[in-house]
Steps between C-alpha positions, in 0.01 A plus 500: 500500500626845416492784744156609617402864467335603824248777556271586792234294320691169498739543797293301749443208264845486344717584804312460829311183399786334310576143596864564409753749639479833316795710403341846473707763317394858578644705212449785255580540128726808559714325764845397371565237767149365445581452132816306604288279727245422228703251293620321817138457613386391151765228493419403860131469411581267213749292699267450798174480307247311714700539820475879554282780366684813380275804528574846355339792672547844338504749789387788280187314395435340841582767753254350751686170509837677522373696795340199667830314488715805596701507176743788542770404242481298186571234394362334811442124501255362752451127557143398575420161656148395600365854442764682709801704407779313682827646355611816324809594303568845350721548192594271219504130603696225324350159434689361799374779727148434389531131582648585843221748565225241419658190657717652771 
């Protein structure tokens, strides 16, 4: 499965109600580091298809979600398990860092 584009309309179903861990990327199109993170997450989504969900949340289009989860800098990666945000990382994350974040 490719990355899932998240909006306020599908956040609950795709992220909070997911039966798999969710790697939620809070980002924006104008953000240089976010654009560096994009290909890493795209590859990660392909590699771990079926094991994890990779969700992309544009903070400009979803300001309510960014506020609700206290996103102050982007890119911010939040790991959701069983409907709860359990870990957070700010800045560009490598594949290995993503795995550590989810499994560590």
